[in-house]
C-alpha positions as CSV (number, residue, x, y, z in Angstrom):
1,M,-33.4,-2.9,17.8
2,G,-30.5,-5.3,17.8
3,V,-32.1,-7.5,15.2
4,L,-32.8,-4.5,12.9
5,H,-29.3,-3.2,13.4
6,T,-27.9,-6.6,12.4
7,I,-30.1,-6.8,9.3
8,E,-29.2,-3.3,8.2
9,H,-25.4,-3.6,8.7
10,G,-25.1,-7.3,7.9
11,F,-27.3,-7.6,4.9
12,V,-28.9,-4.4,3.6
13,R,-25.9,-2.1,3.5
14,P,-23.5,-4.7,2.0
15,A,-26.1,-5.5,-0.7
16,L,-26.5,-1.8,-1.6
17,R,-22.7,-1.4,-1.8
18,R,-22.5,-4.3,-4.3
19,I,-25.1,-2.8,-6.6
20,R,-23.9,0.8,-6.3
21,P,-22.2,1.9,-9.5
22,A,-18.4,2.2,-9.4
23,K,-16.8,5.6,-9.4
24,R,-13.8,6.7,-11.6
25,V,-10.9,9.1,-11.0
26,V,-8.1,10.0,-13.4
27,L,-4.6,9.8,-11.8
28,G,-1.5,10.5,-14.0
29,G,-3.6,10.0,-17.1
30,I,-4.9,6.6,-15.9
31,T,-8.7,6.2,-15.2
32,V,-9.0,4.3,-11.9
33,E,-12.2,2.5,-11.1
34,Y,-13.2,2.3,-7.4
35,K,-15.9,2.3,-4.8
36,S,-15.7,4.6,-1.8
37,E,-15.7,1.7,0.8
38,L,-12.5,0.5,-0.8
39,D,-10.6,3.7,-0.3
40,G,-8.2,3.7,2.6
41,G,-6.8,7.2,1.8
42,G,-4.8,6.4,-1.3
43,I,-6.8,8.8,-3.4
44,E,-5.9,11.6,-0.9
45,F,-2.8,11.5,1.2
46,G,-1.6,8.4,-0.7
47,Q,-0.8,10.7,-3.6
48,D,1.9,12.3,-1.5
49,F,4.1,9.4,-2.8
50,I,4.5,11.1,-6.1
51,P,6.0,14.5,-5.0
52,F,7.9,12.8,-2.2
53,L,9.7,10.3,-4.4
54,R,10.3,12.9,-7.1
55,S,11.9,15.2,-4.5
56,R,14.4,12.5,-3.7
57,G,15.3,12.2,-7.4
58,M,14.1,8.6,-7.7
59,P,14.6,7.3,-11.2
60,K,11.9,5.3,-13.0
61,Q,11.8,1.8,-11.4
62,P,11.6,-1.3,-13.6
63,R,8.9,-3.0,-11.4
64,L,6.8,-1.6,-8.7
65,F,4.6,-3.5,-6.2
66,E,1.8,-1.9,-4.2
67,W,1.1,-3.9,-1.1
68,C,-2.5,-3.7,0.4
69,A,-3.4,-2.0,-2.8
70,G,-7.1,-1.6,-2.5
71,P,-8.2,0.0,-5.9
72,A,-4.4,0.9,-6.3
73,F,-4.7,4.6,-6.4
74,I,-1.0,4.9,-5.5
75,G,0.3,2.2,-7.9
76,F,-1.7,3.3,-10.9
77,S,-0.8,7.0,-10.2
78,M,2.9,6.2,-10.0
79,L,2.6,4.2,-13.3
80,G,0.8,7.1,-15.0
81,H,3.3,9.6,-13.7
82,G,6.2,7.7,-15.1
83,L,7.7,6.5,-11.9
84,C,7.7,2.8,-12.9
85,E,7.8,0.7,-16.1
86,T,5.5,-2.1,-14.9
87,L,3.2,-2.6,-11.9
88,C,2.2,-5.5,-9.6
89,L,-0.8,-5.2,-7.3
90,A,-2.2,-7.4,-4.5
91,D,-5.0,-7.1,-2.0
92,I,-6.9,-9.6,0.2
93,N,-10.3,-8.1,-0.7
94,P,-11.8,-9.6,-3.9
95,A,-13.8,-6.5,-4.4
96,A,-10.7,-4.4,-4.6
97,V,-9.0,-6.9,-6.9
98,T,-12.0,-6.7,-9.2
99,R,-11.7,-2.9,-9.4
100,C,-8.0,-3.2,-10.2
101,K,-8.6,-5.7,-13.0
102,N,-11.3,-3.4,-14.4
103,T,-8.9,-0.5,-14.4
104,V,-6.3,-2.6,-16.2
105,R,-8.9,-3.5,-18.9
106,L,-10.2,0.0,-19.1
107,N,-6.8,1.5,-19.8
108,H,-5.4,-1.4,-21.9
109,L,-2.6,-2.1,-19.4
110,E,-2.6,-5.9,-19.6
111,D,1.0,-6.0,-20.7
112,R,2.2,-3.8,-17.9
113,V,0.1,-4.6,-14.8
114,S,-0.3,-7.9,-12.8
115,V,-3.1,-8.2,-10.2
116,Y,-3.3,-10.8,-7.5
117,E,-5.9,-11.6,-4.8
118,S,-3.7,-12.5,-1.9
119,N,-3.7,-12.6,1.9
120,N,-0.5,-10.6,2.4
121,L,2.1,-12.2,0.0
122,R,0.8,-15.7,0.3
123,N,-0.6,-16.1,-3.2
124,I,2.1,-14.1,-5.0
125,P,4.1,-16.1,-7.6
126,K,7.7,-16.8,-6.5
127,S,8.8,-15.5,-9.9
128,E,7.9,-11.9,-8.9
129,R,10.8,-9.5,-8.2
130,W,10.2,-5.9,-7.2
131,N,12.6,-2.9,-7.4
132,L,10.2,-0.7,-5.3
133,V,7.4,-1.6,-2.9
134,V,5.0,1.0,-1.7
135,S,2.0,0.9,0.5
136,N,-0.5,2.8,2.6
137,P,-1.2,-0.2,4.9
138,P,-3.6,-0.4,7.9
139,H,-2.4,2.2,10.4
140,F,-4.0,1.2,13.7
141,I,-3.5,-1.6,16.2
142,D,-6.3,-0.6,18.6
143,Q,-8.9,1.3,16.5
144,Y,-11.3,0.6,13.6
145,E,-11.7,-3.1,14.6
146,G,-13.3,-5.0,11.7
147,D,-12.2,-2.5,9.0
148,I,-9.5,-4.2,7.0
149,R,-8.5,-0.9,5.5
150,A,-7.4,0.5,8.9
151,H,-7.0,-2.2,11.5
152,D,-3.9,-4.3,11.9
153,P,-4.4,-6.4,15.1
154,D,-1.2,-6.9,17.0
155,W,0.6,-5.5,13.9
156,S,0.3,-9.0,12.6
157,I,-0.2,-7.9,9.0
158,H,3.0,-5.7,9.1
159,R,5.0,-8.4,10.8
160,E,4.1,-11.1,8.3
161,F,4.9,-8.7,5.4
162,F,8.3,-8.0,6.7
163,N,9.0,-11.7,7.4
164,T,8.0,-12.8,3.9
165,I,9.1,-9.9,1.6
166,H,12.8,-11.0,1.2
167,P,12.4,-13.4,-1.8
168,Y,10.4,-10.8,-3.8
169,L,12.6,-7.8,-3.1
170,A,15.4,-7.1,-5.6
171,D,18.9,-6.9,-4.1
172,D,18.8,-3.1,-4.3
173,G,15.1,-2.9,-3.9
174,V,13.5,-0.4,-1.5
175,I,10.3,-0.6,0.5
176,V,8.5,2.8,1.2
177,L,5.6,2.7,3.6
178,Q,3.3,5.5,4.4
179,E,2.3,5.3,8.1
180,N,0.2,7.4,10.4
181,N,1.7,9.0,13.5
182,R,-1.7,8.9,15.2
183,G,-1.4,5.1,15.2
184,S,2.4,4.4,15.3
185,T,5.9,5.8,15.4
186,V,9.0,4.6,13.6
187,E,10.0,2.7,16.7
188,T,6.8,0.7,16.5
189,F,8.2,-1.1,13.6
190,R,11.9,-1.0,14.1
191,E,12.3,-4.2,16.0
192,M,10.1,-6.3,13.6
193,I,12.0,-4.8,10.6
194,D,15.3,-5.7,12.2
195,A,14.1,-9.3,13.1
196,A,13.1,-9.8,9.5
197,G,16.6,-9.1,8.2
198,L,15.7,-5.6,7.0
199,E,16.9,-2.2,8.0
200,I,15.5,1.4,7.9
201,V,17.4,3.7,5.7
202,F,15.3,6.8,5.9
203,T,12.3,8.3,7.5
204,H,10.4,11.5,6.6
205,G,7.8,13.5,8.4
206,D,7.6,11.4,11.5
207,H,7.2,12.4,15.2
208,K,8.8,10.5,18.1
209,E,5.5,10.3,20.0
210,L,2.0,9.5,18.9
211,T,0.1,12.5,17.6
212,R,-3.5,13.5,18.5
213,E,-4.3,14.1,14.8
214,S,-3.4,12.1,11.8
215,E,0.2,13.0,10.6
216,F,1.5,10.8,7.8
217,Y,5.1,9.8,7.5
218,F,7.3,7.7,5.3
219,I,9.7,4.8,6.2
220,G,12.3,3.6,3.7
221,I,13.5,0.0,4.2
222,I,16.0,-2.3,2.5
223,K,17.6,-5.7,3.0
224,K,20.3,-5.7,5.6
225,G,23.7,-5.1,4.0
226,A,22.3,-4.2,0.6
227,N,23.6,-1.3,-1.4
228,V,21.4,1.6,-0.9
229,P,20.3,3.4,-4.1
230,S,21.4,7.0,-4.0
231,W,17.9,8.4,-4.0
232,A,17.1,6.3,-0.9
233,A,20.4,7.3,0.9
234,K,19.6,11.0,0.8
235,V,18.8,12.6,4.2
236,S,15.2,13.7,4.2
């Protein structure tokens, strides 16, 4: 049984996923190509970014980056809904990067969207500068081991991101992360954010303790001492 299980999950199912036709969904007028195994929730709760940022009165941002983009449901949706002028996307998974590039070609967005295959920010050109960074990153430290969409061992992915984002973030740039209260609280990240020379300027929808069910919340982060854009300074 062990050998059969290994063959099924190690070879058969991955092969079937590779040959399975891609799906498409229209978000903000942009047709996004994806496969189900690449979706970490961006097609569902990730779309909460749109009404949330609009409710804060956020103006259109010159350049947006989606970290841990997957098929970039959030980034493409924000571009389609007019919340940014141009878009930058990155993911460690080459299959996700392929889908992003296909979406760019399908919608003729080559002059507005850049796509990188990158382990965190390691392969991002130093010339990139972002006014807004958004992400629905892996939400759990002790669950879903082996699933890169959900598992962040020892919060190492988050920690590296905070420690390396500075050169890419515009002076008045804002990071908005969507986290899950079933896997973390704001306090989970506060110390690592502070140690990276960043500070939290707002939270929304969070609970002080871990929740039994998934409850998604937002954290707004800027460089320490930076001027806070008015939309990010508003009390949620």
